[in-house]
C-alpha positions as CSV (number, residue, x, y, z in Angstrom):
1,M,-7.9,-15.8,-0.8
2,G,-8.0,-18.6,-3.3
3,S,-10.0,-18.2,-6.5
4,S,-12.5,-20.9,-5.3
5,E,-13.7,-18.6,-2.5
6,S,-16.7,-16.5,-3.4
7,V,-16.9,-14.0,-0.6
8,S,-14.1,-11.7,0.6
9,T,-13.8,-8.7,2.8
10,I,-11.6,-5.9,1.4
11,R,-9.7,-4.6,4.4
12,V,-7.4,-1.6,4.3
13,S,-6.7,0.5,7.3
14,G,-9.9,2.4,8.0
15,W,-11.8,0.6,5.3
16,D,-13.8,-2.6,5.7
17,Q,-16.2,-3.3,2.8
18,G,-17.8,-6.7,2.5
19,T,-18.4,-7.4,-1.1
20,T,-19.5,-10.5,-3.0
21,M,-16.7,-11.5,-5.3
22,W,-16.9,-13.6,-8.4
23,N,-14.7,-13.9,-11.4
24,A,-14.8,-16.9,-13.8
25,T,-11.0,-17.0,-14.0
26,D,-8.2,-17.6,-11.6
27,I,-6.8,-14.1,-12.4
28,P,-8.0,-11.1,-10.4
29,L,-9.1,-8.1,-12.4
30,G,-6.7,-6.0,-10.3
31,Y,-5.0,-5.5,-7.0
32,L,-5.2,-2.7,-4.4
33,I,-1.5,-2.4,-3.4
34,T,-0.7,-0.4,-0.3
35,F,2.7,0.2,1.4
36,R,3.8,2.5,4.1
37,C,6.8,4.6,4.8
38,Y,9.3,3.3,7.3
39,G,8.4,3.8,10.9
40,T,5.0,5.5,10.4
41,W,2.7,2.9,11.8
42,L,4.2,0.8,14.6
43,H,2.7,-1.9,16.7
44,G,0.7,-0.3,19.5
45,D,-0.4,2.6,17.4
46,E,-3.8,4.0,18.3
47,R,-5.0,3.0,14.8
48,G,-4.4,-0.6,15.8
49,S,-2.0,-3.0,14.2
50,I,-1.5,-6.6,13.1
51,D,1.5,-8.7,14.0
52,R,2.6,-12.2,12.9
53,F,0.7,-13.8,15.8
54,H,-2.6,-12.0,15.1
55,N,-2.7,-12.1,11.3
56,R,-5.9,-14.1,10.5
57,Y,-8.5,-13.4,8.0
58,K,-11.1,-11.0,9.4
59,S,-9.3,-10.7,12.7
60,P,-9.5,-7.4,14.5
61,Y,-6.6,-5.1,14.8
62,L,-4.6,-5.2,18.0
63,P,-5.6,-2.4,20.4
64,R,-3.5,0.6,21.2
65,S,-0.6,-0.1,23.5
66,D,1.8,2.6,24.6
67,R,4.3,0.0,25.7
68,R,4.3,-1.8,22.3
69,K,4.7,1.5,20.5
70,E,7.6,2.5,22.8
71,I,9.3,-0.8,22.1
72,G,8.8,-0.4,18.4
73,T,10.1,3.2,18.5
74,G,13.2,2.0,20.3
75,Q,13.8,-0.6,17.6
76,L,13.8,1.9,14.7
77,K,17.1,2.0,12.8
78,S,16.4,5.5,11.5
79,E,13.8,8.3,11.9
80,P,10.3,7.6,10.5
81,V,10.0,8.7,6.9
82,N,7.4,11.2,5.8
83,L,7.5,12.1,2.1
84,S,7.9,15.7,1.0
85,A,6.1,17.1,-2.0
86,A,9.2,16.5,-4.2
87,Q,9.5,12.9,-2.9
88,R,5.9,12.3,-3.6
89,R,6.3,13.5,-7.2
90,S,9.3,11.2,-7.6
91,V,7.4,8.2,-6.3
92,D,4.3,9.0,-8.5
93,S,6.5,9.2,-11.6
94,A,8.3,6.0,-10.7
95,I,5.2,4.0,-10.3
96,R,3.7,5.3,-13.5
97,E,7.0,4.4,-15.2
98,V,7.1,0.8,-14.0
99,C,3.5,0.3,-15.0
100,E,4.3,1.6,-18.5
101,H,7.5,-0.4,-18.8
102,R,5.9,-3.6,-17.7
103,R,2.6,-3.0,-19.5
104,W,0.5,-3.1,-16.4
105,F,-2.7,-1.0,-16.3
106,L,-2.6,1.5,-13.5
107,H,-6.2,2.4,-12.7
108,T,-5.3,5.0,-10.0
109,L,-2.5,6.0,-7.7
110,N,-2.5,8.2,-4.6
111,V,0.9,8.9,-3.0
112,R,0.5,10.4,0.5
113,T,3.0,11.6,3.1
114,N,3.3,8.3,4.9
115,H,1.9,5.6,2.5
116,L,0.6,5.0,-1.0
117,H,-2.3,3.2,-2.6
118,A,-2.3,1.9,-6.2
119,V,-5.0,0.0,-8.0
120,V,-3.3,-1.9,-10.8
121,S,-4.1,-4.8,-13.2
122,I,-1.1,-7.0,-13.8
123,G,-2.5,-10.2,-15.4
124,K,-0.9,-13.4,-14.2
125,I,2.0,-11.7,-12.4
126,K,2.1,-12.3,-8.7
127,P,1.2,-9.1,-6.7
128,E,4.4,-9.4,-4.7
129,R,6.3,-8.6,-7.9
130,A,4.4,-5.4,-8.4
131,L,4.8,-4.4,-4.8
132,N,8.5,-5.0,-4.9
133,A,8.9,-3.2,-8.3
134,F,6.9,-0.2,-7.0
135,K,9.2,0.1,-4.0
136,A,12.4,-0.4,-6.0
137,Y,11.5,2.0,-8.8
138,A,10.3,4.6,-6.3
139,T,13.5,4.4,-4.2
140,R,15.7,4.6,-7.3
141,R,13.8,7.5,-8.7
142,M,14.0,9.5,-5.4
143,R,17.7,8.9,-5.4
144,R,18.1,9.9,-9.0
145,D,16.1,13.1,-8.4
146,G,18.2,13.9,-5.3
147,N,15.3,13.3,-2.9
148,W,16.7,10.3,-1.0
149,E,20.3,10.3,0.1
150,Y,20.3,7.4,2.5
151,E,21.5,3.8,2.0
152,H,18.4,2.3,3.7
153,T,15.0,2.0,2.1
154,P,12.3,4.6,2.9
155,W,9.6,1.8,3.0
156,A,8.3,-0.4,5.7
157,D,8.6,-4.2,5.2
158,R,5.9,-5.9,3.2
159,G,2.7,-4.2,2.2
160,S,-0.9,-5.1,1.4
161,K,-2.0,-6.8,-1.9
162,I,-5.8,-7.1,-2.0
163,H,-7.2,-9.2,-4.8
164,L,-10.0,-7.5,-6.7
165,W,-12.0,-10.3,-8.3
166,N,-14.8,-8.4,-10.1
167,E,-15.8,-5.0,-11.5
168,K,-17.6,-4.0,-8.2
169,S,-14.5,-4.7,-6.1
170,L,-12.3,-2.9,-8.6
171,A,-14.6,0.2,-8.6
172,L,-14.8,0.2,-4.8
173,A,-11.0,0.1,-4.5
174,I,-10.6,2.9,-7.1
175,D,-13.1,5.0,-5.2
176,Y,-11.3,4.4,-1.9
177,V,-8.0,5.4,-3.4
178,V,-9.4,8.5,-5.1
179,N,-11.9,9.7,-2.6
180,G,-11.1,8.0,0.7
181,Q,-7.7,9.5,1.5
182,G,-8.6,13.1,2.4
183,G,-8.0,16.1,0.2
184,D,-5.2,17.0,-2.1
185,L,-1.9,17.5,-0.2
186,P,-0.4,21.1,-0.3
187,Q,2.7,21.7,-2.3
188,F,4.8,23.5,0.4
189,E,8.1,23.4,-1.4
C-alpha cells in the first residue's frame, strides 16, 4: 500500500478488519510483522492459502485442496517445525534484543508454536529488514541456547508486513496480537 492510499484492509490469517487509514507522513506508525515456522501452513491447507498466482489485494484465500497439500508435503526438505516452550523463550528474547539493539519500539510480541506476531515501530527502516533481523536473531539465539541444532532455518520463506498508518490501526493490531491468539501456552518442559 502506498502512502497516498487512504483506505486499507488489515488482513492476517483469520483476521480481516477494514479500517480507514490516514497518516500525514510517509512513515507508518508501526508494522504488524508475522512469520511462520517451516512447513506449518502449506498450500491446500484447510485454512486457505495464497500463492504467487493468487496474491492480489483483497483477494480471497485459495480453498482447501488435499492434492495441493499432498504435493507441498512431498516437497518439504525437513519435518515441519513446531516450537517448544524453550524455543519460544529463545525467540522471544531474541526479538526483544534486536529491538533494543536497533532502537526499535516493540509494542507487543506473541510467539506461538507455529508462528509469531510482533507489532513494532521502526521509523524509516523498510519492514523487510525487521522481518529478516527477527528471523536471523531468533535462529542465532535458539542455536546459542541449544534449542536448534540444524543447519536449515526453522522459518518459512517470507512473512507478512502490514503497514499501520494511524493510532486506530496500531491499537487494533496490538489487540489482535495480545487477545486474538488464544490463551497462554502451557510450559510443558
